[in-house]
N, C-alpha and C positions, 0 to 999 in steps of 0.2 A: 471420297473419290480421288482427291488430290494425292493422298497417301498411296492409293492403288496405282495411279499413273506413275508416281515416282518410283514405286517398286519395279514396274516394268522397265523404266529407263535405267534403273540400276542393273538389271539383269540382261537387257538386250542392247548391245553396243550400237546396233543399227537404228534404234528407235529415235524418233524426233517427236517433240511435243505435238506438232501439227499433223503428224501421221497417225497418232494413236487412235483417232476415230475410225481408221481403216483396218484396225487389227481385229480379225474374226473372233479371237478368243474372248475379247471383251463382250461381244454380243452373245456368244455361246454361254458365258458365265452369267450374264444378266438374265437370259431366258431360262437358264437352269435354276436360278434363285426363285423365279416365279413358279416354275414347274415343281420345285421341291416343296414350296409352301403348300401348294395344292395337294401334293402327294401326302404330306403330313396331315392334311385335313381330310384325307380319305376321299378326295374328289375323284370320281372315275373318269377315264378316257382322256380328259383334257391335259393332264400332266404328260402323258405319252405323246399326245398330239403336239404339244409345244416342243418336246425334245426332238421329234421327227422334223418339225419345221426348222428348228435350230440346226439339225444335221444337214438338211437340204441347203440352208443358207450359208453355213460355215464349214461344212465338211467335218465337224466335230460332233461325235455322238456321246452324250452324257445321259445316263439313265436318271430319271427324276428322283429316284431313291438314294442316289449317291450323296454323301455328306461331305461338303467341301468347305475348308476354312478360308481365312481372309488372305488377300493378295495372292491368289492362285493365278498362275500364268502359263499359257500354252503358246510356245513360240512356233509360228506358222500354223500348226494345228491340224492340217489336212490328214485325215485317216486316223485320228485319235479316237479311242473307244474307252469309255469308263463305265464299269458295270454297276449293277444296282446296289450292292452292299459295300461298295468301296468307301473308305474313309480317308480323307486327305486333310493334312494339317495346314498350318499357316506357311506362307512364303514358299510353297512347293512350285517347282518348274518342270513342265513336260515339254518335250520337243515333238515334232510331227511323227505320226505313225506309231505312237505308243499305245499299247493295249494294257489296261488294268482289268483283267478278266478272271473267269473261273476256270476250273479244270474238269468239270463234269456236270452231272445233274443233281449234285447234292443240294440240300435245302439249308436255310439259315445263312449265316455269315460265310460266304463263299468267294469273296473278292478281297483284294489286299488292303492293308492299312499303311498309308504313307505318313510318317511323322513330319514335324516341322523342318523346313529348309531342305527337303529331299530334291534331288535333280535326277530326272530320268531322260536319257538321251534318245535320239531319233531311232525309231524302229524297235525299241526294247519292248519285251513282253514280261509283265509281272503277273503271275497267275496263282490263284488259290488264296485261301485264307492265311496269308502270311503277313509279316510286319517288316517294313523297311525303316530302320532306325533313323533318328534325326541326323541331319547333315550328311547323310549317305548319298552316294552317287552310283547310278546304274549306267553302264556304258552302252554305246550304240549297238543295237541288234542283240543285246544280251537277252537270255530267257531265264528269268529268275523264278524258282519254285521253292526256295528255302528262306527261312527267316534271316534277315540281315541286321547285324548289330549296328549301333550308332557309329558315325564317323568312319564308315567303311566305303570301299569302292568295289563294285561287282562287275565282272566282265565275262564274256564267253557263253557258250551253249553246251551244257547247261551252265547257268551263272555260277561263278566261283568268287568267293570273297577274297580280295587282295587285302591283307591285313594292314589297316590304317587306324585301328582302334587306339584310342588314347591320344590321337593327334587331331586337333580341331582343324577342320577344313574351312578356311576363311572364304567369305564371299559366296557368290552363287554361280561362278563360272564352272564350266566343265570342258577341259581341253581334250576333245575327242581324239586328236592325233597323238596324245601323250599317255593314253591308257596303257597300263602294263598288261602283258599277255602271259599268264602263268604257263600255258601249254607250250608256247614258243620258247619261253625261258627254260623249261625242262628239256625240250629237244636240243637246244643249244648246249645245255650242260652235258647231255648224253654224247653229242658230237665231239665235244672237247675231251671227254673220257675216252672215246674210241680212238681219237687222234693221238692221245697221250700213250695209249697202250698198243698202238698199231704194230710196233716192232715186236712185241712179245707174242702177238697172234700171227705173225707172218710165217708161212710154211718154210721149213728148212730145205735147202737144196743140197744134193749130194755133190761132193767135190769130184771133179774128173781126175782119173789117174793119168 
């Protein structure tokens, strides 16, 4: 438990030791651990009942079938939804409003897999049976429906991988205001090209006699 609390302090700059008992994600995770054990034992009804009680108390909905690793942390947590076949590795961080969901009525593995040290920012949606590689970061409000390689950053709708592979991302922080925008970058590039060639596209005027 000490290691879990320390991992929260490392990832949340606003956290204080004496405030940790007020963090809803701690109770949501504790109740999920109980519900998950009952789920694995094929106990009917009660795992879902516990998950719904947790949702009512914390605003965090975790299906009892979800498999969650150690030191999992949801910052704030309100509106977070984690689907039945989701797999979450160690030291994963989610922010409020994140959805780890499916894309339809398919059976079997239909929710995402998040590897170790993944960070998913506020409002992001990770949908379908896809994998988010270790140390990857998903930007705020991104909608990710493709596999993401390790050490990558994903932004936009639909989510686009900004190439950071081969460069280890240190720590657990995610600078939401510093995320690159590939669409904006492309538009700026086109504007520069138009400005550069504006003279050649200008219509010629006839000289007055």
